[in-house]
KOLFI-60366 format. One record per residue: y, z, x of N, C-alpha, C in turn; residue in three letters. Coordinates in steps of 0.2 Angstrom, whole numbers, plus 5000, padded with zeros to 4 digits. Each point is the difference from the previous one (the first is absolute). Layout:
<pts>
YZXYZXYZXALA...
</pts>
This chain:
<pts>
499450005004500650004996500650005004MET500549964999500649995004500450064999SER500550015005500450064999500549994994ALA500249944998500449994995499750024993SER499450004999499650014994499850074999SER500150045005499850075000500450044994LYS499750054997500350044995500550045003LYS500650004997500650045003499850084999PRO500250035005499950085000500550034995THR499950074999500450034995500750015003GLU500050015007500750005003500449934999ALA499649955001500349934999500349994993ALA499650034995500249994993500750044999VAL500050065003500650045000500649965003MET499949975005500549975004500249934996GLU499549974997500249934997499750004993PHE500350034995499750014993500049934997PRO499649994995499949944996500649984997GLN500149944998500649974996500150044994LYS499450014996500150034993500050075000ARG500050035006500150085000500650024997THR500050054996500750024997500550035005ARG499750045004500550035005500149955006ILE500649985001500149955006499950045007PRO500049955005499950025007500550065002PHE500649994998500550055002499950074997GLN499850004994499950064996499450045004SER499549975002499450035003500350045007TYR500449965003500350035007500450064998ASN500449994994500550054998499650064998HIS499450004997499650054998499750045005CYS499749955005499750035006500550045004ARG500649985001500550035004500250074997ASP500149994993500250064996499450055001ALA499449985000499550055000500050045007TYR500149965005500050035007500650055000ARG500649984997500650045001499850074996THR499749994994499850064997499650055004VAL499549975003499650045004500350045006LYS500649975002500350035006500650054998THR500150004993500650044998499850085001VAL500450045003499850075001500050044994PRO499650054999500050044994500750034998PRO500050014994500750034997500150075004THR500750005001500250065004499950064995LEU499850065003500050064996500650024997PRO500150054996500650024997500350045005TYR500749995002500450035005500450054997LEU500150065003500450054997500749985000PRO500450034995500749984999500450015007HIS499850065003500450015006499949955006GLU499449975000499949955005500349944998LEU500049984994500449944998500750005001LEU500350064999500750015001500249995008GLU499550035004500149995007500049935002HIS499549964997500049935002500649964997ILE500250014994500549974997500750015004PHE500050065003500750025003500149955006SER499549975003500249955005500249934998TYR500049994994500349944997500750005000LEU500349945001500749994999500350034993PRO500650025000500250034993500049954995LEU500149945001500049954994499349994998ARG499550005004499350004997499850064997ASN500250065003499850064996500350004993ALA500649984999500350004994499649964995ARG499849945002499649964996499350034998GLU499750045004499450044998500150054995LEU500650024999500250054995499849984993ALA500049944999499949984993499349994998VAL499550005005499349994999499750064996LEU500150065002499750064997500550065000ALA499850054996500450065000500050035007LYS499450005003499850045006500449975006ARG500349944999500449975005500750004999PHE500250034995500750004998500550035005ARG499850055004500550035004499849995008LYS499549955001499849995007500649975004THR500449964997500649975003500450055004TRP500050064997500550055003499750035006ALA499449985002499750025006500049955006LEU500349944998500049955005500350025007SER499649975005500350025007500449945002ARG500049944997500349945002500649984995ASN500650035002500549994996500449945002LEU500049944997500349945002500549984994CYS500750015002500549984995500449945003PHE499949944997500449945003500249964994GLU500449945002500349964995499449974996ARG499549985003499449974995499850054995VAL500050075002499850054995500450004994PHE500749995001500550014995500349934998GLY499749955001500349934999500249994993ARG499750034995500249994993500450064997TYR500250045004500450064998500750005003HIS500450034996500750015003500050055005GLN500550005005499950045006500050084998LEU500450024995500150074998499350024997HIS499749964997499350024997499550005005LYS500149965005499550005006500150065004PHE500650025001500250075004499750054996ILE500150004993499750064996499350005000ALA499649955001499349995000499850035007PHE500349995005499950025007500150085000VAL500550024997500250075000499550044996ASN499749974995499550034996499450015003ASN499849955004499450005004500050055005SER500550015003500150065005500050074997PHE500350004994500050074997499450024997GLU499649944998499350024997499449995005SER500249995006499450005005499750065001HIS499350004999499750075000499550005006ALA499949955003499549995006500350045006GLY499550035004500250045006500249955006PRO499949944999500249955006500349944998LYS500449975004500349945000499949965006ILE499649955000499849975007500649945001ASP500249974995500549945001500550004995ARG500649995003500650004995500449945002LEU500149954996500449945001500650004994ARG500649995003500650004995500349935002LEU500149964995500349935002500549984994ASN500650025000500549984995500750025003PHE500549994996500750015002500250084999ASP500150045005500150074999500750024999PRO500449964999500750014999500250064995SER500350055002500250054996499450054998GLY499450005003499550044999499750035006ARG500450025004499850035007499750074998ASN500350044996499750074999499349994997GLU500049964995499349994996499549985005LEU500149955004499549985005499950055005ILE500450045002499950065004499550054997HIS500150014994499550044996499349975000ARG499949944999499449965000499750015007TRP500449995005499750005007499850075002LEU500450054997499850075001499350024997ALA499849974995499450014996499449975005VAL500249945002499549965004499950045007ALA500550025003499950045006499650074999VAL500150034994499750064999499249994999THR499949944997499349984999499649965006LYS500350005005499749985006500049925001GLY500549974998500049925000499849985007VAL499649955000499849975007500349935001GLU500249964995500349945001500650004995GLU500649995004500650004996500349935001LEU500249964995500249935000500750004995ASP500650005003500650004997500349935001LEU500149964995500349945000500549994995ASP500750015003500550004995500549945002PHE499749945001500449945001499849954994TYR500549974997500750005002500450054996PRO500450045003500550044997500649995003ALA500550044998500749995002500150035007ASP499750065001500150045006499350035001VAL499950015007499350035002499950074996PRO499450024999499950064997500050065005PHE500350054999500150065005499450044999ASN499650005006499350045000500150055005LEU499950074997500050055005499450005004PRO500050025006499550005005499450044998VAL500150064996499550054998499549964996GLU500249954996499549974996499549955004PHE500149985006499649965004499750045005ILE500350065002499750045005499550054997ASP499449974999499550034996499350005004VAL499750065000499450005004499449964997GLU500049984994499449964997500149935001SER500649985001500249935000499649965006LEU499749944997499749965005500349935000LYS500349974995500349944999500750004997ILE500549975004500750014998500349934999LEU500249984994500349935000500750024996ARG500549985003500750014998500449935000LEU500349984994500449945000500750024997ASN500549985003500750014998500150084999PHE499850045004500250075000500450025006CYS500350064999500550025006499850085001GLN499850015006499850075001500750045001LEU500150064997500650035000500050075004VAL499550025003500050065003500049995008THR500550025003500149995008500150075003TYR499850025006499649955004499349994998PRO499749945001499349994998499550045004LEU499650034997499550045003499450014995LYS499449975002499450014996499550055002PHE499850044996499650065002499349994997ASN499949964995499450014996499749934999HIS500049955005499749944999499449985004LEU499650055001499550005005499449954997SER500049994994499549954997500249934999LEU500749995000500349934999499749955004LEU499749954997499749945004500449934999LYS500349994995500349944998500750014998THR500549965003500750014998500349934999ILE500349984994500349944999500750014997VAL500549985004500750014998500349934999LEU500349994994500349944998500850014998ARG500449965002500750004998500350075001ARG499950035006500350075001500450005006MET500550055001500450015006499550045004ILE499949975006499650045005500350005007ILE499850045004500350015007499450025004ASN500150005007499550025005499850084999SER500550044997499850074999499550014995LYS500049964995499650004994499349985003LEU499949955004499449975002499750055005ILE500450035004499850055005499750064996ASP500450024995499750064996499449994997ALA499949944997499349984997499550005005LEU500149975006499450005005499950075003PHE500550045000499950075002499650044996SER500049994993499750044995499349974998ALA500049945000499449964997499549995006CYS499650045001499549995006499449964998LEU499949994993499449964998500349934997LEU500649985002500349944997499649945003LEU499949964995499649945002500449934999GLY500550004995500349944999500850024998SER500449965003500750004998500349934999LEU500349994994500249944997500750004998ASP500549975003500750004999500249934997LEU500350004994500349934998500750014997GLY500449955002500750004998500450065001SER499850045005500450065001500649995005CYS500550044999500649995004500250065004LEU500450005005500250065003499850015007GLY499449975001499650015007500149945004ALA500450015006500149945004499550005006SER499850065002499550015005499450044997ARG499449964999499550044997499550015005LEU499850075001499550025005499450044997ARG499549975002499350034997499650035006VAL500050065000499650045006499450034996PHE499549975001499450034996499450015005ALA500250045005499550025005499550054997GLN500350054995499650054997499649984994ARG500249944997499749984994499449955002GLN499450045000499449965003499749954995LYS500350014993499749954995500549954998GLY500649995004500549964998499849935001PHE499949964995499749935001500549944998ARG500550014995500449954997500750015000THR500449965002500750005000500349934998PHE500450014994500349944998500850014999LYS500349945002500850004999500249944997VAL500350004994500149944996500850004998VAL500449955002500649994998500550065001SER499950045005500550055002500649975004CYS500549984997500549965003500450045006LYS500050065000500450045005499750015006ASP499349985001499650025006500249955005ILE500150025006500149965006499550015005VAL499750065000499550025005499450044997GLU499449985002499450044998499650025006ILE499950075000499650025006499350034997THR499549985003499350024997499650035006LEU499850064999499650045004499450034996ASP499549964999499450034996499449975003SER499650045003499349985003499549974995PRO500150034994499549984995500249954995THR500649975000500349954996499649945000LEU499849974994499649945000500349954996ARG500550014995500349954996500750015001THR500449955001500750005001500349934996PHE500450014995500249944996500850015000HIS500349955002500850005000500249934997TYR500550014996500449954996500750015000HIS500449965004500750015000500349965006GLY500750025001500349975006499750025006SER500149955005499750025007500450065003VAL499650055002500250065003499750015007CYS500250055003499750025006499450044999ILE499449985003499450044999499850035007PHE499950075000499850045006499350034998LYS499549985004499350024999499850055006PHE499950064998499850055006499350005000VAL499650014995499350015000499749974993GLU499749945000499749974994499449965002ILE499650045004499449965003499549994994SER500050034994499549994995500249964995GLN500649975001500349954994499649945000MET499849984994499549944999500349954995LYS500450034995500349964994500750005000ASP500349945001500850005001500249944996VAL500650014996500349954997500850005002MET500249955002500750005002500449944997ILE500350014995500449954996500750015001SER500349975005500750005002500449954997ALA500550024997500549954996500349965005THR500249944999500449965005500650035002PRO500149995006500750025004500249955005SER500650015002500249955005500250045007ARG500049965005500150035007499450015004GLY500150025006499550005005499750075000PHE500450064998499850065000499450024996ALA500049974993499450014996499449975003PRO500049945002499449975003499850045006ALA500450035004499850045006499650064997LEU500350034995499750064997499349994997GLN499949944997499349984998499549985005LEU500349985006499649985005499750075004ARG500550055000499750065003499550034995ASN500149994993499650034996499349985001LEU499949935001499349975000499750035006VAL500350015005499750035007499650064998CYS500250044995499650064998499549994995HIS499949944998499549994994499449965002LEU499949995007499549955002499350034998SER499950064998499450034999499850004993HIS500449984995499950014993499549954998VAL499650014994499549964997500349954994ASN500450034996500349964994500750005001VAL500349944999500749995001500349964995LEU500650024996500349954996500750005003THR500349945001500749995002500349954996VAL500750005001500449954996500249955005SER500349954998500249945004500550025005ALA500450054999500550035005499750025006THR499450035000499650025006499849945004VAL499749954996499849945004500549975003LEU500649994997500649975003500250045007GLU500050075000500150045005499549995006ALA499449984999499549995005499949935002LEU500449964997500049935002500249995007SER499749955004500349985007500749984999PRO500450025005500849985000500149965006ARG500649965000500249975006500550045004ILE499850015006500450045005500049975007ALA500549995003500149975006499749935000ASP500149964994499849934999499349995000ALA499650064999499349994999499850044994THR499449984996499750044995499650065003MET500350064998499750065002499750044995GLN499450035001499650034995499950075001GLU500050044995499950085001499250015001MET499850045005499350015001499850064995PRO499649994996499750054995499349974998TYR499650054998499349994997499850054995CYS499849984994499750054996499249995001PHE499850045004499349995002499550034995ARG500250044996499550034995500249984993ASN500449954999500249984993499549964997LEU499850034994499549964996500249974994GLU500650024997500349974994500750005000GLU500349944999500749995000500249974993VAL500650034998500349974994500749985002GLN500349944998500649985002500449984994VAL500650034999500449994994500649955003TYR500149944997500549965002500650004996MET500150054996500650004996500650035004GLU500549964999500650025004500049975007GLY499649955001499949975007500749965001ALA500350015006500649965001499849945005ALA499750015005499849955005499250005001PHE499750044997499250005002499749934997CYS499649985004499649944998499350005002ASN499649955000499350005001499850015007VAL500549995005499950015007500050085001TYR500450034997500150085001499350034997ASP499849974994499450034998499449995004ILE499949945003499549985004500050045006ALA500650015003500050035006499950085000ASN500150034994499950074998499250005000PHE499749964996499250004999499749995007VAL500349975005499749995006499950065004ARG500550054999499950065003499650064997HIS499649974995499550054997499349975001CYS499750025005499349975002499550034996PRO500050064997499550024996500149994992SER500549964998500249994993499449984996LEU499950034995499449984995500249974993ASN500650034998500349984993500749995001LYS500249944997500749985001500349984993LEU500550044998500349984993500849995001PHE500249944998500749985000500349984994ILE500550034998500449994993500549955002ASP500049944997500549955001500449994994LEU500050044995500349994994500749995000SER500450045004500750005000500349965007GLU499749955002500249975006499949935000VAL500549965003499949935000500249985008GLY499549985003500149985007500449945001PHE500450005005500549945001499949985007GLU500049935001500049975007500750005003GLY500250065003500650005003500049975007THR500649995003500149975006499750045006ARG500050074999499750045005499349995000TYR499750004994499349994999499749935003TRP500449954999499849935003500150005007GLU500550045003500149995007499650055004LEU499850064998499750065004499450024997HIS499850004994499550034997499449954998GLN500249944998499449964997499549985006LEU500249995006499649985005499650065002LEU500350065000499650065002499550024994ASN500249984994499550024995499449955000PHE500149945002499449955001499650025006GLN500350035005499650025006499650074999LEU500250034995499750074999499249994999LEU499650045004499350005000499850075000ARG500150044994499850075001499250014999PRO499850065002499350025000499950044994TYR499749984995499950044994499350004997LEU499550035004499350004999499950044994PRO500450054999499850064995500349984993SER500549954999500349994994499549964995LEU499950044994499549984996500349984993LYS500650034998500349994994500749995000TYR500249944997500849995000500249984993VAL500550034998500349994993500749995000LYS500249944997500749985000500250004993LEU500550054998500250014993500749965000THR500149974994500649964999500049945004GLY499549975001499949945003500249944996TYR500549965004500349944996499749945003LYS499749964995499649945002500449945003LEU500650004998500449955003500550025006ASP499850055003500450035006499649985006ASP500249965004499749985006499950055006ARG500550055000499950055005499550054998PHE499950024993499450044998499449975001GLU499949935000499449965001499950015008LEU500550005004499950015007499750065002MET500350064996499750065001499350014998LEU499849974995499350004998499649965005ALA500249955002499649965005499950045007LYS500650035002499950045006499550064999PHE500050034994499550065000499349974999LEU499949954996499349974999499749975007ILE500549985004499749965006499950065006MET500450055000499950055005499550054999GLU499950024994499550054998499349975000ALA499750015005499349975001499550034996THR500050064998499550034996500350024993ASN500549964997500350014994499549994994LEU500050054995499550004995500349974993GLU500750024999500349984994500749995001LYS500349954997500749995000500249994993LEU500450054998500350004993500749984999VAL500149954996500749984999500250014993LEU500550044999500250024993500749964999VAL500049964995500649954999500650044998THR500649985001500650034998500249994993ALA500450044997500249994993500449944999LYS499949974994500449944999499749945002GLY499450005002499749935002499849964994VAL500249945000499849964994499349985000ARG499750004994499350004999499749935003HIS500449954999499749935003500050005007ARG500650025003500050015008499550045003ILE499850064996499550045003499449975000TYR499849964995499349985000499949945005ARG500549965001500049945004500050035008THR500550045001500150025007499450055003GLN499750044995499550045002499449965004ILE499849954997499549965003500249975007LEU500649985001500349985006500050065005THR500250054998500050065005499350025002HIS499550004995499350025002499749955005ARG500249934999499749955005500350015007PHE500650025000500350015007499850065003TYR499950054996499850075003499349995002LEU499649974997499349995002499949965006ARG500549955001500049965006500250045006HIS500450054999500350045006499650065001TRP499550024996499750075000499650005007GLN500050065003499650015006499450044999ALA500050044994499450034998499649964995SER499350005001499649964995499950034994GLU500050075000499950044994500650024996ARG500649985001500650024997500049974993VAL500250054995500149984993500749994999GLN500249954997500849994998500050014992ILE500450044998500150024993500849994998GLU500149974995500749994997500050044993PHE500650045000500150044993500749994998PHE500050004993500750004997500250075001ASP500750005000500350075001499950054995CYS499949974994499850044994499350024999PHE499649975004499350004999499650035006LYS500450035004499750035006499850074999ASP499450014997499750064999499450025003VAL499749965004499450015003500050005008ILE500649975003500050005007500250075003SER499850015006500150065004500850025000ARG500150064999500750035001500150045007ARG500650005002500150045006500050074999PRO499950045005500050074999500750034998GLN500549975002500750014997500149954995HIS499850024994500049954994500750004997SER500450055001500650014996500649985004ILE500449964997500649975004500550065001HIS500350005006500450065002500550024995PRO500349954996500550014995499750044994LYS499350004999499750034995499650065002LEU500250035006499650065002500150064995TRP500550004996500150064996500449974994TYR
</pts>
């Protein structure tokens, strides 16, 4: 008997039912999967005591705890035990401000729990200083661990007495548009504080020194849009767990001094300033987004900065940094700065704000990263131009570049314009010189016409295949609105959106 005439087994009948069977093929699979699911469902939880349920519900945010109150009588007062008090604009979106304030005040007056883990206030505090001070006193009395006060936008900063943040139980402190009113600053009870985030505040070197003197467990300091400090000094020799330091848009800063043997992450966004590094041997993750500036002094400061970052593993830089590192004409010859990122594995380049940066500056920078594994370049806000300087001094040097990039496996160009010959030159350079490249991803720029996109993509793929040095490289094109599966850089947030 042939194999085709054999009687089908029971399993085969289950997999391929007859045409006249009432239950179709998909229904059998659905029933079978449902049966397996039922078998794996854990048994019903036993009856839990009311005290245990109250303890569990106390960890829910106040908004969720309020919603539970309508489920049963036994849950009617559980919201008053909430440890997570979060009052912000979203909470009171459909209420008038005075009703929202009354609701917050009632929540504090009715709070019956022994502990408040987190308190967040986010609204306009104008004319309500005394009321907010009473709320803060309740939170301090009940051992608040995370304090988040966001009073922006308001007409004037909120006056915050130091005694409301100098709390023994505090571990996380976030302040936005607040003004500390007690001087001289001295903190005596911040031994557990690990995270500090200051936004839109007046700060000075004395405040930073006082925080580092009192917070021995400090692990992260984040400063954003703060004014008043021209020379920022961070001496963290005693903080053995200090790992992260970020400075964003602090316009008054002209000098930053860092002395932290354990610091691993340093992010800076703002005007070019003087960087003084004393001890940063453990630094691995750096972002330098310097806004464009004119003159030789900013370029010299950026060159000095790079000399201290040769050991980092992950680096994000703006076009201003590449312009500063570009070879320059001196004594009638093109002279290049000697530098090498010997341990650098991932690079992300933002081209926004580029004044003179071109494909030669990018290629020359990549040449100094022998261990580079992943390269991300954002070309969204730039249009390369063939200037006279490029034609006379850089074009020939670009054509003669032969970097050694054996470790480069992944390249992604975002905002790629299919009709830009300079960006095609950049893609050609990378796919020719990366001998072990595994993937080249090109994400098209916004505003590309559909017809041009479809016709030019075939031309680009043909040329790139002709230039490729690696036989196993994959070339992928994505529309800017459909790029959801390609790899993202470690610094996935644009500097302008850090907070």
